[in-house]
N, C-alpha and C positions, 0 to 999 in steps of 0.2 A: 504493500500500500504506500509506504514511504517513497519508494522509487517511482511509483505511478504519479503521486502528487508532485514530486520534483520534476518529472517529465512534463506534466501539464504546465507548470510554471515556466519551464524552459521553452516550451513551444509558444506560450503566451509572450514571453520576452522576445523571442525571435520574430513573432508576427508584428511586433512594433518596430522592428528594425528592417526586416526584409519585406519589400512590397509584394503584394499579390500579383498573379500573372497579368491581370488587366490594369495594373497600376504602374505609374512612373514616379520615382521618388522626387520629393521637393528639393529645391535649392534655396539656400538662405544667404542673404547679403545684408550685413550691417552697414549703415551709412550715418552721416551726420556732419556737424561742423561745430567749431568753437568760434563764436562771433562776439566782437566787442564794438561798441559805438561810443563816440564822443560827440556831443551835440551842443551847439550854441544857438540861442534865439535872441533876437533883438528886442522882443517885448513878451508880455505874458501871453500864453497860448491855451487853447482848449485841446487837450490831448490826454491819452490814457497811459497808465503804467509809467509813472515818473516822467511824463511828457514825451515818451519815446514814440508812441503811436499818435501821430500828429493829424489833427483835423484842420484847425484854423486859428488865426490870431484872435484875441479878445478885442471887443470894441473899446473905444476910449472911455475912461472913467475920470472925468474932470473934477478936480478939487480946487481949492483956493489958489489964486494967482495963476490960473491957466495951466496948471500942472496935470498931466495925464497919469493917473495912478497905475495904469497898466503898461506904461512905457518903461518897463524894467527888464534889462537884459539878464540872461541866465546861462549857466553852463552845467553840464553833468556828464559823467562817465559811467556807462552802463554795460553790464555783461549778462543780461537777462535772457538772451535769445539763443543760447547754445542749444543745439538740437540733436536728438538721437532717434534712429529709426531702424526698422527691420523690414526688408522686402522678402516675400516668399513667392517663388515662381517655379515653373517646371513640373509641378505636380499634375498628373493626369489620371483620371479614372475613366476607362473606356474612351469615348470620344469627347469627354468633357475635361477641359483644362481649368485648374483652380489655382488662383493666386491670392495674395493678401498683403496687407501693409499695416504696421503699427508704428505710429510716430508720435513723439512727445518732445516738449521743450520746457524751459524753465521761466516762461514768460510771466506766470502768475506770481503773486507775492503774498506771503503771510507775515504781516508787519513789515519788517525791513529785509526779510529773507526770501529769495526766489525759490519757488517750489515747482515740482514737476506737474505738467498738465498734459492731457491728451489732445493731440491735434487731429490725427487721422487714425481710423481703425476700420478697415473694410475688407470684404471678400469679393473677389472678381471671378465669376463663372463664365467661361467662354466656349463657344462652339465655332462652327465654320464662319458664319457671318454675324453672330450674336455675341454681345458682351453684356452680362448682367452684373451690376455693381450693387452690393448691399453693405451698408455701414456708413460711417462718417467720413466724408471727404469734401472736396471743394464743390461749391455750387457751380453748375454748368455756365452760369453767366459771369462767374468770377475768375475762371481758370486762366484766361488769357490776359495777363497783367502787363503793365507798361515796363519799360526798361529803366529801372531805378534800383537803388540799393537800400532805400529807407524801409522801415518796418511796415508802414501802412500800404506799401506797394500800390500807390495810386488812389486809395480812398481819400476823400469821398467822390472822386471823379470816375472811379471804377468800382463796381460792386465788390464787396469783400465779405465772404460768408463760407463757412464750412458747416455742413449739417448732416445729420443722419438721413439716409435716403435709400430709395430703391430705384435705380436708373438703368434703363435698357438702351443700348446702342445697336443699331442694325445697319450693317454695311451693304447698301444696295449694290455697289461695285467699289472699285478702288478709289473713286473720286467723290462718292456721295454717301453720307452717313445721316441716318435719322436717329434722334435722341428723344426719349420721353420717360417721365417717371414722376415720383412723388418725393417730397422732402418734409422734414419736421424740424422746426426751430428749437435749438437747445442752447447754444452759446450766444448766438446773435439773435436778438429778440425784438419784437415790435414794442411800440410805446402805447400808452393808454392811461385812463384815469386810475388813480390808486384805489378808489372804491366808488360806490354809488353816490356817496355824499362828499367825498374828497376828490376834487378835480385835479389835484396835483399830478404831474406826469411821472409815470413809472415805467420800467421795462419788465415784462413778465411773459413766461411761456404759457400761462393760463389762458391768454387771449386766443391762442391756437388750440390748446388742449381741450377747452370746453367748446370751441367752435366746431370740432369733430371733422373738419375738412382739412386735409394736409395741403401744403403748397404743391401745385402741379406745374411741371415744366415740359415744354415741347420745343424742339429745335431742329435745324437742318445745317449740315456742314458740307461744303463742296470744295473740291480742288480742281478747278477747270484746266489749269496749266501747271507745269512744274514750278514750284516755289510760291504759288499763290493759294491762299486759303480764305474762304469767306464763310461766315456763320450768321445765321439769324435765328431768333427764337423769342419766346415770351414765357413769363411765369404768371400763374393765376394764384392770388393770395387772398384767403378768406379767414377773418378772425371775428371773435365775439368779445368786444371790449367790456361789456357788462353782461352778467348772467341772470341776476335776480334783484328784485326790490321787495318792498313790503307787500306787494300784491302778488308776487310769485315770479315764475320764469319769464324772462324778457325775450323778445324776438330780435334784439339788437344784432346787427351784422354789417361788417364792412368787407366788400369784395372788390379787388382791384386786378388789373392786368397791366404788366409792364413789359413792353417789347424792347429788343436791342438788336444792333447789327455790329459786325466785327469783320475787319479785313487785316490780312497779314501777308507780307511779301518777304521772302528770304532769298538773298543773293549770295555772292562770293565774299570771302575774307571776313566772315562774321557779320555781314551787313543784314539787318532785318528792320523792318518798319511795321508798326501796328497802329490801328485806329479802331476805336470803339465808341459807340454812342447808345445811350439808353434813355428812353422816355419813362420816367419812374412815377408811379402813383403809390404813395405811402410805402416807400422802400426802406424804412429805417432798419429792418432786419438784415438788409444787405449793406449796412453802414453808409447809406446815402443820406444826405441832409434833406429830409422831407418829413411829412407827418400827415395828420388828418384832423378833421373836426366834425362837429354836429351841424347838420343842415336844417333839422327840424326836430322838435320835441312833441311827440304824439300824445293823444289823450289817454292811451292805454299805458303810458309810462315809458314806452320804448323810444329810442332815438334813431334817427336816420343820419348816416354819416356821409361825408364827402372827403375824398383824398386831396391832399396837396400834390399838385403835379409839378414836375421839374425835369430838366434835361441835364445830363451829365455826360461829358465826352472827354476823350484824350487822344492825342497822337504822340507816338514815341518811336525812337529809333536807336540802334546801336551799330557800331562798326569797330572791327579789329578783334584780335584775339589776345595777344600778350598785353598790348595797350588797348584798352577798350574805351571808346567814347560813347556815352549814352545821354539821353535826354527825353523829357516828357513835357508837353504842354497840355494843360487841362483847363476846362471851363465848365461851370455849372450855373444854372439859373432857375430860380423859382418862378413858376408860371401862374400860380394862384390855384385856389381850390376849384373843383368842377362845379360846385354850387355855392351859393352864399352861406356863410357861417351865421348861426343864430347870435353868437357873440364870440369874443376872443378868449373867454374863460373856458368854453367848451372846445378847446383846440390843443392838440398835443403834438409836439415836435421832437425830433431826435435829440435826446439829452446830451449827446456828444457835441452838439453844435448850438447855435443861437437862432431863435426863431425870427429875430429882427434883421435878417440878411435878405439881400435881393439877388446878388450874384457873386461869383468867386472865380478867381484866376490862379493858376499855378504854373511855374516854369522851373525845371530842375535839370540843369546841365550837370553831368557827372563824368568823372575820369577815374578809371580803374586800371590797376597794374597787377597782372597775374604772373606769379612766380610758381609754376607748378600748381600745387594745392593751396598755396597762400595767395590771398587777394588783399590788396590795399586799395582803398577807394576814398574819394572826397566828392561831396555833392553839395551844390548850392541850391537852396530851395527858396524861391521867392513866391510867397502866397499873399494875395490881395483880396480883401473882402469888402463889398459894398454894404454898409450898414445903414439903417434908417430908423424912423419912428413913425407913429401914427398909422398903425396897422388897420387896413380896411377890411371889409366883410368877405374878402377872398384870401385873407392871411398875408397880404403883401404890404410892406412898408412903403409909404408915399412921401414922407416929409424928412427933411434934414438928411438927405442921402449924402454919404461921404465914404471915402475909401480908406481902409486901414491896411498897412503893409507889415509883413514880418519877414525878416531875413534870417533864414536858418542855414547854418553851416554844419554839415554832418560828415564825420570821418568814420570809416569802418575798417577793421582788421578781421579777416576770416580765414580760418584754416580748416579745409575739408578733410574729414577723417578717412 
């Protein structure tokens, strides 16, 4: 009996090591980098994680004698974005290929200490023309980022979002791919009222959780000629900002559609140019500077909502390999809500930015020097925001329009593992 039990354990152990006849063993690849930033800003900014994830400069705050209280320069040295990852590939069961990724970094903080957080964790199942991705990874509207070295990688001119999702890619042929699936907000969240009685702005996953409808994405990618890629797509987003009041369940719901287009051309000597434009409706969950408000308060206690509409676009390019020249130009503009607001109290804007903006510009020339796995880079970031006052019934400021500039100088040292 003892020999029999030992034989069973031995066979079980071997079965975990030796693949079955219809299996191909997996391959594992560790990757990552050690990255350090040094950042100078010419004035106070709105940004996350010790001002490393940069959105926009703050508006002027005038005090006595014409002094702008936000005109304070700052400097910081940060090592929060070191990254570790594991790619799994090569595993095949029958005619199904299975891959996966787990990726983490030290971006989050507990007090003054950087702690590990999950960035991506997904499984990829592929057949001849199909790829099914299940897990947390980049939003399809965010994957094609501008050529820059800063942490926000183009936000708020480019969508920035990683979410749990079920996404299917179907290759019609080598040049045409259809993509469609559903996503659920976890780390990047919509805004809304804190409660039925407190209209203060908060971010919460409950707005989608109790809305019961996941985010839906559909898109098309084509490669008509060598080096050229074009994409277009749209997401449908439906949330429930309020669930109940003293009379019971509410029928509140906001549903929006945000389309985008993207072009990319890749040439010789590391030359590449990208351009993307999105028409956003309440796209705060994609780190876009927008929001929504109430267009009517109904007799049954429910509210009708209207999204703030905006455009966000960028053009970027890079050239070279050892010496790399990069740059991005971005522009975003608020277009007003689709319907008139009942008042400005029933209006919620992305808490990462300020609601009294009208438009914004950014220009980021960058120079990088690559020594094998070591990269040294310096980037100049000029961001200008048009602020104002006197918000109208479409959420747009009309009075005292003025431009505020921030000059950011960012240096990066990165060693790829």
